[in-house]
N, C-alpha and C positions, 0 to 999 in steps of 0.2 A: 803211256806211264806208268806201271800198276804204282797206285797206294793204298798208307796200311793203313785203319783204324784198332786200338783194342779195343775190344767190346762179347756180348754176353749174349748166345742163341736165348727166347727164354720161349724152355720146352721142355716142360714136367721139372721145371728146375729152372734154375742159370743155369748155361755153361758159358765156362771160358772159354774165349777163342782171338778168331784172327781174320775182322774182315776187309776182304781187298778188290780194289776197284779200278775198271778197264772200263775203255770201248764198247769192250761187251759184253761186263759181266760182272754181279757183284756175286765175289762166297768165302760163302762162313765156313774156316780151318776147325779143328780143336785134332785136343793129341789123345782126349779122355775117353779113358776103356771100356769108360759104361756107357758111354751116347750110341745108338743106335747111327749103321753103319749110312743112311742116308742123312746125318750129319754129321758126318766128318768131312767131308768136300762136298758142300754145299750149292748149290752154282743156283745163282738165280738174272739167269741169261738179262738183258736190259729191254730190250723187245715186246716181252716174255710180263711185264712185270705192269700191269697194268697202271699205279695208281700207288703212294706213300705217302701214311699217316702219319703224322706227328706225338706223343706225349709227354705228359712232363711227370710221372712218378715216381720220387728221388732224384730218378738220372732221367737224361733224353731215353724215350722207346720208342723208336721206327714199327712203324708196323707196313713191311710188305705185302698188299693183292696182289698176284700171278693169275691173268688169265686164264687161270684153269681151273681158278675159283681160292690154289689154296693160300692161308695166310703165316708168313711168318716173324715174327718181331724179337728186335735183337737191341738192348744198352747199346747205343754208339755213345764213345768218348770224343770231343769234339766234335758235333755236329753242324758250328758251323765250317768247320775245312767240310768236313764231309756230302754233306749239302752245296755248297759251293762249289767241288768236284764231281759230284753225282750231274750236277747241270751241267756242266764243260761237260762231262764226257755222252748227254745224248738224254740221261735219264727227265722223269718229266715231276 
């Protein structure tokens, strides 16, 4: 079952959108017209995520480190709920 979270992608500014978590991936979606197509529907497969770290900078910011070397940072609202389901779905 897919879980939804309010979030913002931290990439050349703060880009509001939604984060969707399921057994296969973490997916960021936004309808912003000025966002590069790559980030409008960004899919991070769980098996490609190397690790997730958290910082507190006014809001909780999660950094997803991919096995490919890419890093994606998100402000995720309701961190405890996200962490619970991320671990339940097999995230590290």
